[in-house]
C-alpha positions, 0 to 999 in steps of 0.5 A: 492489511499489512504493515507499511514499508519505510522507504528512504531516499535522496530528496532535493535536499538531503534523505528522504523518509516515506512509507509504502503501502502494498497491495496484498496481490500484485499491484494493478499500478502504482501511485504517489501520495503528496500530502498538503502543505506541511502536513506530512506523510502521517496526516489523516488523509494521506494514510486513510487514502494510502491504506484505502488504495492498497486495499483497492490493489495500488501499491502507494508511496506517500512521504515528507517532503524536505525539512517535514516529518522523518525527511532531511531538510531545513523546511526554510530552505524549501519551496514550491521548486523543491517540493516538485523536486522532492516528487520527481525524486520519489519517483526515480525511487520507485522506478529505481526499486520496483516501477515507476509511478502512474498515477500521481494523487495531490492533497491541497497544495501537493495536488499543485505539487502533482501538477508540476511534478507530472511532465518530469514523469513519464510514465504518469498516465493520470494526477489526482488532485483533491482539495487543490489550489489552482494557483499554488501562491492561495497558500500564502494566504494561510500565513497571514501576515508576511509583512516580517518575512518580506522585511527581514527575509525570514520570520516565523509564522503560525501555519495551523497552529504550529510555528514555521521558518518561512524566507523569502525565497520562499514567496518568490519562488510560489509566486514565479509558478507558471501554474495555468500553463502546466495544467493546460498542457498536462500530458495526462488524464485529470481526475479533480476530486474537492468538496464544496464546503471546503472552509481551506481551498474554496471550492471555485478552485476545482473549477478553474483547474477543470477549465483550464485543463484539457480531455480527458478530465474528470470532476468528482464533488466530495459533498460534506467532507472537509478539507483534511478527509477527517471522517474515515468515510470521505476518505475511503470513499476518494480512495475508492473512486480514484482506484475506479477512474485509475483503472480506465489509463493504467494497466499493471507494470510488468516490470515489477520484481520481475514477476510475471503475471501469468498464473502457473502452469496446472497443478504448480504453486508459484513463489516470486521475489515481489517487494518490497521487503527483502523478503517479500513473496508473492504465491501464486495458485491458479489465478489466485495471489497471496503473499508471504513475508517473515516478522520485523526485524528479520522482515517487514511482515508484510504477509504470513510466514511460510509456517503460518502458510504450512498451518493454515494448509494444515487448518484447511485441509481438516476442516474441509475433510472434516465438513465432507464427512459429516455432510455425508453422514448427515450429522449436525456439524454446524461450524469448525474451527481449527486453531494450529502452533508449530514449534520445536522440542525436544526429542526426549519430550516426545512419547511418540517420536521415533526419534530419540535426540536433538531436536523435532518439529511438533504441531499442535491442533485444536479443534472445535467442533460447533453443533448438537453433536453426540459424543461418539459423533465428536470422537470420530471426527476428531478421528478423521481429522488425522486423515485429512490429506495435509495431515498424511503428507505430512507425517509420510516420507516426502522426496522433494526433487530440486532443479533449475529452473532458467529465466529463459526457460518457457515454463507453459 
């Protein structure tokens, strides 16, 4: 799994900061994840579910709501309405930069926010709630005695052992939310996920959400899981079920970075920008998809570099060539490991180079031959390694012809 890409965009009150998890291939769909009350994008559930979904082929954006984590703003001045606005802003960011989210995922109060924001994001085809309250006012129970907030207009409360400033407008805002109506009129498929032993948001909330919603709707019990899905297996199970369920309602976007989803012509390898990083590329070879990038700080390290892929091509061709020769000779070669490195050296330090000045490229290739081979067999296999087609291509004179292919040209 590649390193998530940092995302910064305008929210309801200042800049919001998020992380974009990308799959190794063209995303089958884009998803937006809303974290639990005061949790942030880096809490266990948000991180694990987002990464697991990326492994399932989904691109997932998770971010800090206003006033939390790395995002700007004053938490005390926020409310449930601002969370909804932040989700809409995040969806707008995805739509502008990549593709609009087809799935909204919300954990705990984030699930209530996802239900509320869905009507304002027309591309949404599925909403998933995980341990969500049926009524966002449920969160007030987590604040303890709110009398000081009501009387003074603002006070410090303890949430999960951490102090937060809360204003009376937060209580007023969350009390006026028409959540039941939103659930009843939801125009998207709904998946309700909840643990029967959730000690923070009782499972009865899941029943209310499910009964209130129209079809299509589904319910999955996260047996034995705690509210935060702190067990990795629970988070990965939730993600796998979520991905399978979503596949019925979403299709791969066709507008993402203008990348064609069809296979390239026979014999061709297509490379196209896909994002999210400035240098991130998608490689299509027949039906296979790979990602390449440059490491930080030049790129986003979303995949191996072009030179990494060059070494991979040489290593793979070397291993295949040696294997085929050993099998043909029926030699006891059990396994081959090829490790290569590319660097630049001064020409004067290269004994076998014809060039005597400047710098030349050098590749060191170490081959491990595992098996009860004798010395002559090992020597012969190393000789065969130098005859692999990619090796010969790299050592031969290569002519590369470049021509412009118009965007509207039929490429076959």
